[in-house]
N, C-alpha and C positions, 0 to 999 in steps of 0.2 A: 505494500498501500504506500503512494509516496506523501507527502506531508500536505498536501492540499486535502485528499481523502482523508486522510488521518484527522487532521482540524475537525473536518466538516463533520465525522461519526465523534468527535468531541466536544462540539461546538453548545451544547446545554449547559454541559457539563463545565467547560470554562467560564462560561458568561457568568454561570452564579457562584464560579467559585473567585472570581476576578476580586480585586481589592486595592486598597489605593495605593497601595507601596508605592513607590514611586513620582508620585504626582507633583510633589513640591519638587521635583528633580525638574520635572517639563514647566513645573510654574515655573521657576527662574530664569532657565530657559526662553520661555514664551516672552516673556519680560522683557529679553532685548530686540524686540520686536515691534512697527508700531499697528495702531489698530491699524485693521483690514487685511495686514499683510496676508501673502495667501502661504500655505503650509499645505504638503499632503502628510496620510498618516498612513505609512505602509505597513499591513497588517494590521490593520484601525480593528480588528475585531468588530465587536460590538459599540465601539464607541467609549465606552470607560471603561477605566478613566483617562485615559490619554486627551482623545479627542475631546472629551468636556472639558476640561484643563484648558486646553488651545480655543477652544468657545469661548469659553468666561475670560480670559482675556484678551477679547476681543478681534480675534485672527479668523481670517477665511480659512475654513476646512475642504479638503480632501482628504475623503478615504478611499483606502483599495483595500481587498482581502478578497481571500481564495475561497473563502466558507459561503455560503447562500444565508444560511442560518443568521451567520455571526451581521453578515453584512444586510439583512433584513433588521436586525436589529440597528443597528445603526443609523440606516435611516428610517426606521420607526420614529427614535429618540435624535436624530437632527434633521429633521425634513428639508432645515437650508444647506444644508451641505450637500455638494456632488461625490459622488458614492459610484465606481465601478466593483460587481466583482471580478476579478483575474486573479490569475498570480503577478508577483515582482517580474517572473522569466519570462511572462506574457506579456506585462503591462509597455502601455507607450507613456506611464506619467500623463495622462492628459491632454497626450501632445501640448504639452506647454511647459512655462519654465515657472520657477517658486522662488519663493524668499529663504523657504526654509523644509525641512526634511526629517521625518521622524519614525524611526524605526525602531519601537520599542517592544521586546521580546521576540523579535523575529530573525534578524540576521543568521544565528548561531543554528536557527533549524534548518538551513540549508547550505546544500553544501559546498566546498571550496570555492567551485569554479562558480558554483552561481552566487556565491556571496563577491567574489571578482566581480562579475557583471552587474551585481546589481549596485555596488560603488558605484562604476563608472557610470552606471545608469543616472544615478543621482549626481555626480558630479556633471552631466550632460543637462539636466532638469534645473541646476540650479542658477537664478543670476546671480551674477558676480556681486561677491560677501556675501551669498545666501551661505545659511547654514543645517548641517545634519548632527539629527543626534540621535544616536544610536546607542544598545545596550549589549553587551556581550564582556563577559570574563576577560580581566586585564592579562592573564597568564592562555598560553595554549596547552587547551584542553578537551578531551571527549564525555560524554555523558548521555544518559538515555532521558528523553524528557517524560517528566513528569504525567502530564495530561495525556500522550500521545504513543510512548513507549519508542518513537522515534529518535535516530542518533540527532544527538546536539555537540558541533563544534566551534568553536572560538578559534582564531587564528594570532591570537595574541596582540597585542599592544605592536611589537615591533613590526609585525606583518599586517596591521591594520594601518600602522602610521607609512609604510610603504608603499600601498594600495591606493591611499587616501592623495597621498603627494601625485601619485603617475596620474589620478583622476581629478588633479587640480586643485586640490583641496590639501588644507594645514591644519594635523591636530594642535587644536588648543587645551582646553580644560577639558579633563575628569573627571568624576563625582563619583558617589557609591550611597544608595540610597540605604535606609533604615533597616531594607531588609538584604542587605549587603552586595546590591547589584552594581556591577559596573555597567556609565555610561561613557562614549566617547563623544567629544561635542567639536567638530572638524569644519571649517570653514573656505569657500571656495573662492580663491584670487579674486583680487580686482581688476 
């Protein structure tokens, strides 16, 4: 079973179990944007809590998720937000440019080659000075996702830095939330 099908199978349980861990990190990150700035939430799920924090900060949110169930929850909750049901591998990111992109709890669920392509794709979709916030362990490691049992892989900070640089971004601050999750904050060169 591929990751998209695994997440669709676990969608209801995932939405019910999703906590607010990481919300404060996203809130702080969102404060660096002006009202109405356009941000894409890649792997938006039901939109809680990440998209909710972005919308509450006055940002214009676009959501992408491969789970029809989770995306339906997102669309019901945020009718003002544009959303599409597709994998990041197939996504054109709405064929537009964004001020920011966020991928919380997603990148490490992808294969190494798909993580590389996603970082390239995000770099191409950001406006100059745009920011990319994503979560992944700072060290290179593998584990099984609790919700789906699928293999998860962090490429580690050194490799993420290299991939971000190759995509025209430089790695700025890193953050750790109350659950011990690590976040990378990258900026596209102006």
